[in-house]
LUMKOLDREN-511942 format. One line per 3 residues: number of its first residue (from 1); their letters; for each residue x, y, z of N, C-alpha, C, O. Coordinates in steps of 0.02 Angstrom, whole numbers, plus 50000, padded with zeros to 5 digits. Layout:
! residues N
NUM	a	X/Y/Z/X/Y/Z/X/Y/Z/X/Y/Z  ...
This chain:
! residues 272
1	mir	50042/49940/50000/50000/50000/50000/50043/50062/50000/50097/50063/50030  50019/50114/49966/50055/50177/49963/50023/50227/50011/49962/50236/50011  50063/50258/50052/50038/50312/50095/50064/50377/50067/50125/50388/50062
4	ift	50018/50421/50047/50037/50485/50018/50041/50538/50072/49995/50545/50113  50096/50575/50072/50107/50629/50119/50113/50694/50080/50133/50696/50022  50094/50748/50114/50108/50815/50089/50122/50859/50149/50134/50834/50203
7	dta	50120/50925/50139/50131/50971/50195/50075/51023/50196/50032/51025/50152  50075/51065/50248/50023/51115/50257/50014/51158/50195/49958/51178/50179  50069/51173/50160/50066/51219/50104/50023/51194/50047/50005/51234/50003
10	anl	50005/51131/50046/49963/51104/49993/49892/51132/49995/49855/51128/49946  49873/51161/50053/49810/51198/50059/49747/51155/50049/49695/51180/50028  49753/51090/50063/49696/51045/50052/49650/51043/50113/49674/51037/50169
13	pse	49585/51049/50102/49538/51044/50158/49542/50976/50193/49559/50926/50162  49524/50976/50256/49529/50915/50296/49488/50858/50266/49509/50800/50268  49429/50875/50239/49386/50822/50212/49418/50786/50152/49408/50726/50143
16	ilq	49456/50823/50113/49491/50791/50056/49548/50748/50081/49557/50692/50058  49586/50773/50129/49640/50733/50158/49613/50667/50186/49642/50614/50175  49558/50672/50222/49529/50612/50254/49500/50564/50202/49507/50503/50209
19	syg	49468/50591/50151/49436/50547/50102/49486/50505/50064/49471/50449/50044  49547/50531/50053/49598/50495/50017/49649/50462/50064/49693/50426/50041  49642/50473/50128/49691/50445/50175/49760/50478/50168/49811/50446/50181
22	ief	49760/50541/50148/49824/50578/50140/49846/50603/50209/49806/50631/50247  49909/50595/50224/49937/50623/50285/49977/50686/50268/50008/50690/50216  49975/50734/50314/50014/50795/50300/50056/50813/50360/50038/50803/50418
25	vpl	50113/50841/50344/50161/50863/50395/50149/50937/50407/50156/50977/50360  50132/50957/50468/50118/51028/50481/50181/51070/50482/50231/51052/50512  50178/51127/50448/50233/51175/50447/50217/51231/50497/50159/51246/50509
28	sys	50269/51260/50524/50259/51309/50578/50269/51380/50554/50302/51393/50503  50240/51427/50591/50248/51498/50579/50239/51534/50645/50221/51503/50695  50249/51599/50646/50239/51637/50707/50204/51702/50692/50213/51731/50638
31	vng	50163/51725/50739/50128/51789/50733/50148/51831/50794/50133/51814/50851  50182/51886/50780/50208/51929/50833/50250/51890/50883/50245/51901/50944  50290/51845/50857/50336/51806/50899/50306/51746/50933/50341/51708/50965
34	esa	50240/51735/50925/50207/51678/50956/50202/51621/50905/50171/51629/50852  50232/51565/50921/50235/51509/50874/50166/51479/50864/50124/51477/50909  50155/51455/50803/50091/51423/50786/50106/51366/50738/50152/51370/50697
37	vqt	50068/51312/50744/50073/51256/50698/50003/51239/50675/49958/51228/50716  49993/51236/50611/49928/51219/50585/49920/51143/50583/49952/51110/50542  49879/51117/50626/49871/51045/50631/49817/51018/50585/49813/50958/50573
40	amk	49774/51062/50559/49722/51041/50511/49696/51104/50477/49695/51157/50507  49675/51098/50414/49649/51156/50379/49588/51184/50413/49577/51245/50412  49548/51141/50445/49487/51166/50477/49503/51209/50537/49460/51246/50561
43	dfd	49565/51205/50562/49584/51246/50619/49607/51316/50599/49618/51358/50643  49613/51330/50535/49641/51393/50512/49586/51445/50503/49539/51435/50465  49592/51501/50539/49545/51556/50534/49577/51610/50490/49612/51654/50514
46	gkt	49563/51606/50425/49595/51651/50377/49577/51724/50389/49620/51767/50381  49515/51737/50409/49494/51806/50419/49535/51838/50475/49558/51895/50468  49544/51802/50530/49583/51828/50586/49656/51836/50568/49687/51886/50584
49	fyg	49684/51785/50534/49755/51785/50516/49771/51844/50470/49818/51882/50483  49734/51851/50415/49749/51904/50368/49728/51972/50395/49758/52023/50377  49678/51974/50438/49660/52036/50471/49717/52061/50514/49732/52121/50516
52	amr	49750/52015/50550/49807/52033/50591/49864/52060/50549/49897/52108/50568  49876/52029/50490/49928/52054/50445/49912/52124/50421/49957/52167/50418  49849/52137/50404/49830/52204/50382/49842/52256/50436/49857/52314/50421
55	nga	49836/52234/50498/49845/52280/50554/49917/52282/50579/49931/52310/50632  49963/52254/50540/50034/52261/50555/50066/52205/50593/50123/52211/50615  50030/52149/50603/50060/52092/50639/50122/52067/50603/50123/52065/50541
58	evq	50172/52048/50640/50234/52022/50612/50227/51946/50606/50227/51910/50656  50222/51922/50545/50215/51850/50532/50280/51825/50501/50305/51854/50453  50306/51772/50529/50368/51743/50503/50360/51668/50494/50323/51635/50530
61	tsm	50395/51642/50445/50397/51569/50434/50469/51547/50440/50516/51585/50429  50478/51484/50457/50546/51457/50464/50552/51394/50422/50504/51358/50411  50613/51381/50399/50625/51323/50357/50618/51259/50397/50644/51254/50453
64	anm	50584/51211/50369/50576/51146/50402/50642/51107/50400/50682/51117/50354  50652/51065/50448/50711/51020/50446/50687/50948/50440/50628/50933/50448  50733/50903/50427/50715/50834/50412/50681/50799/50470/50645/50750/50460
67	nif	50691/50824/50531/50664/50789/50589/50588/50788/50590/50558/50741/50618  50556/50838/50560/50483/50839/50562/50453/50785/50517/50394/50768/50523  50494/50758/50472/50470/50705/50427/50485/50635/50452/50450/50587/50434
70	ldp	50536/50628/50493/50560/50561/50511/50505/50520/50546/50493/50463/50526  50474/50547/50597/50424/50508/50634/50363/50490/50593/50343/50432/50593  50331/50538/50557/50274/50519/50516/50291/50468/50462/50253/50421/50451
73	frr	50347/50478/50428/50367/50429/50378/50380/50361/50409/50360/50309/50383  50414/50361/50466/50431/50298/50499/50369/50259/50521/50367/50198/50515  50319/50294/50545/50257/50260/50565/50225/50224/50506/50201/50167/50513
76	ale	50225/50256/50448/50197/50224/50388/50238/50164/50368/50211/50111/50350  50303/50171/50370/50348/50116/50352/50339/50056/50399/50341/49999/50378  50330/50071/50463/50320/50018/50512/50255/49980/50499/50249/49921/50516
79	rge	50206/50014/50470/50143/49982/50453/50149/49941/50388/50101/49909/50367  50207/49942/50358/50217/49905/50296/50196/49944/50234/50185/49914/50181  50191/50009/50240/50170/50051/50184/50231/50083/50150/50281/50097/50182
82	dvl	50226/50094/50085/50275/50135/50050/50255/50208/50057/50196/50223/50068  50303/50253/50052/50291/50324/50065/50304/50365/50002/50357/50360/49971  50254/50406/49983/50261/50454/49929/50245/50523/49956/50188/50536/49976
85	yig	50295/50567/49957/50285/50635/49981/50287/50684/49923/50333/50682/49882  50237/50728/49919/50234/50781/49868/50233/50847/49906/50185/50861/49943  50285/50888/49896/50293/50946/49939/50298/51012/49904/50301/51016/49842
88	isg	50300/51065/49944/50303/51134/49921/50365/51145/49878/50417/51113/49887  50359/51191/49832/50413/51206/49785/50480/51219/49818/50484/51258/49866  50531/51187/49793/50598/51199/49816/50624/51268/49795/50676/51290/49820
91	gis	50589/51300/49750/50608/51367/49728/50592/51421/49779/50619/51476/49775  50548/51405/49827/50530/51455/49878/50539/51428/49949/50530/51466/49997  50556/51365/49956/50562/51336/50023/50611/51277/50022/50618/51243/49971
94	gts	50643/51266/50078/50687/51208/50084/50652/51146/50111/50685/51097/50127  50586/51149/50116/50548/51094/50147/50555/51029/50108/50566/50976/50139  50549/51032/50043/50553/50970/50003/50622/50938/50009/50628/50877/50010
97	haa	50674/50980/50014/50741/50952/50022/50748/50919/50090/50781/50867/50097  50716/50948/50141/50718/50917/50208/50683/50849/50206/50706/50802/50237  50628/50845/50169/50593/50780/50162/50637/50730/50125/50638/50671/50143
100	yla	50673/50753/50075/50718/50709/50038/50773/50682/50084/50789/50622/50081  50801/50724/50126/50853/50702/50173/50825/50650/50221/50859/50601/50237  50764/50661/50245/50733/50613/50290/50722/50546/50255/50733/50493/50284
103	aee	50701/50550/50192/50690/50489/50153/50754/50450/50144/50755/50389/50150  50809/50485/50129/50873/50451/50119/50896/50417/50184/50925/50363/50182  50883/50449/50239/50901/50419/50304/50861/50356/50318/50887/50306/50342
106	lkk	50796/50359/50303/50752/50303/50318/50761/50245/50269/50748/50187/50286  50784/50259/50209/50797/50205/50161/50849/50156/50188/50846/50096/50174  50896/50182/50226/50947/50138/50256/50917/50092/50308/50939/50035/50317
109	qyp	50866/50116/50344/50836/50078/50398/50781/50031/50373/50766/49981/50405  50751/50048/50316/50696/50007/50289/50711/49991/50216/50677/50017/50171  50761/49950/50203/50782/49936/50134/50729/49901/50092/50733/49901/50031
112	drk	50680/49870/50125/50628/49834/50088/50569/49878/50069/50524/49855/50033  50568/49939/50092/50513/49984/50078/50534/50037/50027/50594/50049/50018  50485/50067/49995/50499/50119/49945/50480/50187/49974/50426/50196/50003
115	ivt	50525/50235/49966/50513/50303/49990/50531/50351/49934/50589/50353/49911  50483/50390/49911/50493/50436/49855/50470/50505/49876/50416/50513/49904  50511/50556/49862/50491/50626/49875/50491/50664/49809/50535/50655/49767
118	ins	50442/50708/49801/50434/50747/49740/50429/50821/49758/50387/50840/49800  50470/50861/49728/50465/50934/49733/50413/50956/49682/50425/50952/49622  50356/50980/49705/50300/50995/49661/50312/51056/49616/50276/51067/49568
121	laa	50363/51097/49633/50376/51161/49598/50317/51209/49605/50309/51255/49565  50275/51198/49656/50215/51238/49665/50201/51247/49739/50236/51220/49782  50149/51285/49754/50126/51294/49822/50051/51303/49822/50020/51310/49769
124	slg	50021/51302/49881/49949/51306/49888/49917/51253/49843/49941/51196/49840  49863/51270/49808/49829/51218/49769/49867/51196/49707/49852/51144/49678  49917/51235/49687/49961/51210/49634/49997/51147/49656/50010/51103/49615
127	egl	50012/51144/49719/50040/51083/49750/49984/51034/49766/49989/50974/49752  49930/51060/49796/49876/51017/49819/49842/50977/49765/49824/50919/49775  49833/51007/49706/49801/50971/49651/49843/50912/49628/49817/50861/49606
130	qvi	49909/50919/49633/49953/50863/49615/49947/50807/49667/49950/50748/49650  49938/50826/49729/49929/50777/49782/49864/50738/49771/49863/50676/49777  49811/50773/49753/49747/50739/49739/49755/50691/49681/49730/50635/49684
133	eaa	49789/50713/49629/49798/50669/49570/49836/50606/49589/49820/50551/49567  49888/50615/49630/49926/50556/49652/49882/50508/49691/49887/50447/49682  49840/50535/49735/49796/50494/49775/49746/50456/49731/49730/50398/49744
136	eqa	49721/50490/49680/49673/50457/49635/49707/50401/49595/49677/50348/49584  49768/50413/49574/49805/50361/49539/49818/50301/49584/49813/50243/49562  49835/50314/49647/49848/50260/49694/49785/50218/49705/49789/50157/49709
139	ekg	49727/50252/49709/49664/50216/49718/49649/50170/49658/49616/50119/49666  49673/50190/49599/49661/50150/49539/49712/50094/49531/49709/50056/49483  49760/50090/49578/49807/50035/49578/49874/50050/49547/49914/50004/49538
142	asi	49888/50113/49532/49954/50129/49504/50008/50117/49556/49996/50126/49616  50066/50098/49534/50122/50087/49579/50153/50154/49598/50141/50205/49566  50193/50154/49651/50226/50215/49672/50273/50241/49618/50280/50302/49609
145	eei	50305/50196/49582/50349/50217/49527/50309/50249/49470/50331/50299/49442  50252/50220/49454/50210/50248/49400/50184/50317/49418/50184/50362/49376  50163/50326/49480/50137/50391/49501/50192/50443/49499/50183/50498/49473
148	aed	50250/50426/49527/50305/50473/49530/50329/50492/49459/50343/50550/49446  50332/50442/49415/50354/50456/49347/50305/50502/49311/50326/50548/49276  50240/50490/49321/50189/50530/49287/50190/50602/49313/50189/50649/49274
151	lta	50191/50610/49380/50191/50678/49408/50254/50716/49387/50251/50774/49368  50311/50683/49391/50374/50716/49374/50375/50737/49301/50399/50791/49285  50347/50696/49257/50347/50711/49185/50302/50771/49170/50311/50805/49120
154	rlq	50252/50783/49214/50203/50835/49199/50206/50895/49246/50159/50935/49249  50261/50902/49282/50268/50958/49329/50258/51025/49294/50227/51071/49321  50285/51031/49233/50281/51095/49199/50212/51110/49171/50200/51164/49145
157	qmc	50166/51062/49175/50098/51073/49151/50053/51103/49205/49996/51123/49190  50077/51106/49267/50038/51137/49319/50045/51213/49313/50099/51240/49326  49992/51247/49294/49994/51320/49287/49969/51352/49351/49913/51337/49374
160	qff	50009/51395/49381/49990/51428/49443/50003/51503/49435/50060/51526/49432  49948/51541/49432/49952/51613/49424/49914/51647/49480/49863/51621/49504  49937/51705/49502/49902/51740/49556/49917/51814/49554/49965/51836/49522
163	tvd	49875/51852/49588/49886/51923/49594/49884/51943/49667/49853/51909/49708  49918/51997/49683/49920/52022/49752/49907/52097/49752/49915/52131/49700  49886/52124/49810/49875/52196/49815/49940/52234/49805/49942/52285/49770
166	dlk	49992/52209/49836/50059/52238/49826/50110/52183/49840/50093/52128/49861  50173/52200/49829/50225/52150/49833/50268/52154/49896/50320/52122/49901  50245/52193/49945/50289/52205/50003/50303/52142/50042/50358/52133/50068
169	ylr	50254/52097/50047/50265/52036/50087/50312/51988/50051/50354/51956/50082  50305/51984/49985/50351/51942/49946/50422/51970/49949/50470/51933/49954  50428/52036/49945/50494/52067/49948/50524/52058/50018/50583/52042/50024
172	kgg	50484/52068/50069/50508/52062/50138/50532/51992/50153/50582/51983/50188  50497/51943/50126/50516/51873/50138/50569/51847/50090/50588/51788/50093  50593/51891/50045/50646/51870/49999/50622/51826/49943/50662/51793/49910
175	ris	50555/51824/49930/50529/51781/49878/50529/51814/49809/50518/51782/49759  50543/51880/49808/50546/51915/49745/50593/51974/49754/50602/51998/49810  50624/51998/49699/50675/52049/49705/50645/52117/49721/50586/52130/49707
178	gas	50686/52161/49750/50664/52228/49765/50644/52267/49703/50597/52306/49705  50681/52256/49648/50665/52291/49586/50596/52272/49561/50558/52315/49539  50580/52208/49565/50514/52186/49543/50459/52214/49586/50404/52227/49563
181	alv	50474/52225/49650/50424/52249/49697/50402/52320/49682/50349/52342/49704  50443/52357/49644/50425/52425/49626/50366/52428/49578/50333/52479/49572  50353/52373/49545/50301/52372/49493/50234/52392/49521/50196/52429/49490
184	gsl	50218/52367/49581/50151/52378/49607/50143/52440/49649/50091/52449/49681  50191/52484/49650/50189/52540/49695/50155/52602/49666/50140/52649/49702  50141/52602/49601/50113/52660/49568/50049/52644/49531/50040/52588/49505
187	lqi	50004/52692/49529/49946/52690/49484/49901/52629/49493/49870/52607/49445  49898/52601/49553/49856/52542/49567/49872/52484/49521/49827/52445/49503  49935/52478/49501/49955/52422/49460/49956/52358/49502/49988/52356/49554
190	kpi	49922/52307/49478/49921/52243/49513/49963/52193/49474/49949/52179/49416  50014/52167/49505/50057/52119/49470/50023/52051/49462/49988/52028/49507  50033/52021/49405/50012/51951/49394/50076/51910/49399/50123/51920/49361
193	lrg	50077/51864/49445/50136/51824/49459/50124/51751/49442/50066/51729/49436  50177/51714/49433/50170/51643/49420/50229/51605/49450/50281/51635/49466  50221/51540/49457/50277/51497/49473/50311/51477/49409/50279/51451/49363
196	nee	50376/51489/49404/50411/51475/49341/50435/51403/49339/50418/51362/49381  50476/51388/49289/50498/51319/49277/50542/51292/49334/50550/51231/49340  50570/51336/49374/50611/51315/49431/50572/51319/49497/50600/51308/49551
199	gki	50508/51335/49492/50467/51340/49553/50477/51404/49591/50459/51408/49649  50505/51455/49558/50515/51520/49589/50459/51567/49567/50427/51557/49516  50447/51618/49608/50394/51666/49593/50423/51722/49549/50473/51754/49567
202	vlf	50392/51733/49492/50416/51785/49446/50356/51826/49421/50299/51804/49421  50372/51887/49399/50321/51930/49370/50303/51906/49301/50347/51892/49260  50238/51900/49288/50214/51877/49222/50182/51934/49183/50193/51939/49122
205	dka	50143/51975/49216/50107/52028/49181/50085/52080/49233/50098/52072/49293  50052/52132/49211/50027/52184/49255/49956/52203/49233/49940/52199/49174  49915/52224/49281/49848/52248/49266/49833/52308/49311/49859/52312/49367
208	rgk	49792/52354/49287/49775/52413/49327/49710/52401/49364/49656/52400/49334  49715/52390/49429/49657/52379/49471/49640/52305/49478/49659/52263/49437  49603/52290/49532/49586/52221/49549/49542/52187/49496/49553/52129/49478
211	lra	49493/52224/49471/49447/52194/49424/49483/52172/49360/49470/52118/49333  49527/52215/49336/49565/52197/49276/49614/52140/49290/49629/52100/49246  49640/52137/49352/49684/52082/49370/49646/52016/49368/49672/51965/49345
214	ier	49585/52017/49393/49543/51956/49390/49529/51937/49318/49532/51878/49299  49512/51987/49277/49500/51973/49206/49562/51943/49173/49556/51899/49130  49620/51966/49193/49682/51939/49163/49692/51867/49184/49713/51826/49143
217	lvs	49676/51850/49246/49681/51780/49268/49635/51736/49226/49653/51680/49207  49575/51761/49212/49528/51723/49172/49555/51714/49101/49549/51660/49072  49584/51767/49073/49611/51761/49005/49669/51712/49002/49677/51677/48952
220	iyk	49709/51709/49055/49763/51659/49058/49734/51589/49057/49759/51544/49023  49679/51579/49095/49646/51514/49095/49623/51496/49024/49634/51440/49001  49592/51543/48990/49566/51530/48923/49623/51514/48874/49614/51474/48827
223	era	49681/51544/48884/49738/51532/48840/49769/51464/48852/49795/51433/48805  49767/51439/48914/49809/51382/48932/49771/51318/48950/49800/51264/48947  49709/51324/48968/49673/51264/48991/49665/51214/48934/49646/51233/48878
226	idl	49679/51152/48948/49674/51099/48898/49608/51061/48906/49573/51048/48856  49590/51045/48967/49530/51006/48981/49482/51048/49023/49496/51061/49081  49427/51070/48993/49380/51113/49028/49340/51075/49082/49303/51106/49119
229	ddl	49348/51009/49085/49315/50969/49136/49361/50952/49194/49341/50917/49241  49422/50976/49192/49472/50959/49243/49458/50997/49308/49422/51047/49308  49488/50973/49362/49485/51007/49426/49534/51066/49426/49592/51059/49409
232	igi	49509/51125/49446/49553/51183/49455/49542/51210/49526/49494/51191/49560  49587/51254/49548/49583/51278/49616/49591/51354/49621/49626/51384/49581  49557/51383/49670/49563/51454/49686/49576/51459/49761/49537/51433/49801
235	shg	49630/51492/49780/49641/51508/49851/49643/51584/49858/49665/51619/49813  49621/51608/49915/49617/51681/49925/49638/51700/49995/49626/51664/50043  49672/51757/50000/49694/51783/50065/49642/51830/50094/49652/51891/50095
238	dcp	49587/51801/50119/49532/51839/50149/49503/51890/50101/49494/51949/50118  49488/51868/50040/49450/51910/49993/49399/51864/49958/49404/51854/49898  49351/51836/49996/49305/51787/49968/49262/51815/49911/49244/51779/49865
241	gea	49245/51880/49914/49205/51909/49861/49241/51908/49795/49212/51892/49743  49305/51925/49796/49345/51925/49735/49356/51854/49710/49358/51841/49650  49364/51806/49757/49372/51736/49737/49309/51711/49703/49313/51674/49654
244	lrl	49251/51729/49729/49188/51708/49699/49178/51741/49630/49151/51711/49585  49201/51803/49624/49198/51837/49559/49240/51799/49507/49220/51789/49450  49300/51779/49529/49343/51741/49484/49311/51674/49466/49313/51654/49408
247	etk	49282/51640/49515/49248/51577/49501/49193/51586/49449/49187/51547/49402  49152/51638/49458/49097/51651/49411/49123/51664/49341/49096/51638/49292  49176/51703/49336/49203/51720/49270/49237/51659/49237/49237/51654/49175
250	lre	49265/51615/49278/49293/51554/49249/49237/51510/49220/49245/51479/49168  49180/51508/49255/49123/51471/49228/49099/51503/49162/49084/51468/49114  49097/51569/49161/49076/51604/49100/49125/51592/49043/49107/51593/48985
253	agh	49189/51579/49062/49240/51566/49011/49237/51494/48985/49275/51476/48940  49192/51453/49014/49183/51386/48988/49205/51329/49033/49199/51271/49013  49230/51344/49093/49253/51290/49136/49193/51250/49161/49146/51278/49190
256	rgp	49194/51185/49149/49139/51141/49168/49154/51098/49229/49109/51073/49262  49218/51089/49243/49237/51043/49296/49231/51074/49365/49210/51131/49373  49250/51035/49416/49246/51060/49485/49297/51115/49498/49350/51116/49467
259	ill	49280/51159/49544/49325/51213/49565/49332/51208/49641/49283/51214/49677  49392/51198/49664/49406/51195/49736/49425/51265/49759/49475/51293/49737  49384/51294/49802/49394/51363/49826/49406/51362/49901/49364/51339/49939
262	vph	49464/51387/49921/49484/51383/49992/49519/51447/50014/49546/51483/49972  49519/51461/50080/49562/51515/50105/49635/51495/50097/49653/51437/50108  49677/51542/50080/49748/51527/50069/49781/51512/50137/49775/51551/50184
265	epv	49815/51456/50141/49844/51434/50204/49899/51484/50228/49923/51523/50189  49917/51481/50292/49959/51533/50321/50033/51532/50303/50065/51584/50303  50061/51474/50288/50134/51470/50281/50157/51507/50218/50205/51546/50221
268	tga	50125/51495/50161/50141/51535/50103/50100/51599/50102/50121/51649/50072  50043/51599/50134/50001/51659/50138/50037/51716/50172/50024/51774/50156  50082/51701/50217/50120/51753/50251/50161/51795/50202/50181/51851/50218
271	hv	50175/51767/50143/50218/51801/50094/50178/51832/50037/50205/51872/49999  50115/51815/50030/50076/51841/49974/50015/51882/49996/49977/51907/49954
């Protein structure tokens, strides 16, 4: 049996994790120096978290180390399960590398078991949708090698685009350059960002005002979507009205499949 793992940054609701038997490793952050660990998506109060950020709260994230993966992976291995971990982009976090180090350590102790880690090159639902796909393949009987090969071959097909009010959080956290951060400082210009081929956040386009930024996201979908019946995702940093507007416009653009709409989780949300 394959046990699929991910981390908090995958942004998957608790009911989805439970329905597929997916385990996740909680990542930590702090608000005004007080440590917090998200133990389940249902425990996350996005309105309070992002409200605190708007009011000047100091939110920090720290890089995970291999120790947070050792015990959860080991428990699965002890149950006779193989382990497949799909994690946050290595272009913005060292978490996936920490999971890889833990896997290499455990391979020595459990030579008869299979342990595979995948850097999703994405975050939030860009990561989470890959986790769901892996879980669906496992349910259909695919081997851990087949799942890993398929996901790895199609990493560049995961399109992840987003817009922010401004770039100060990304600049402060070192996720984007200071020069790029100047883009959003004038004339209500809203940057359109994406995860690039290395899993790093880069500027893709610009729009004047929130409504035009939403329209640009819709036009990107129309340009790039291959299967209009596929699952897509929307995460939002406490702007549910704008998220619903985007969902409606995606439907008007022809999307027929399910849309997973969730509050953006705190670990990457602290930067966007």
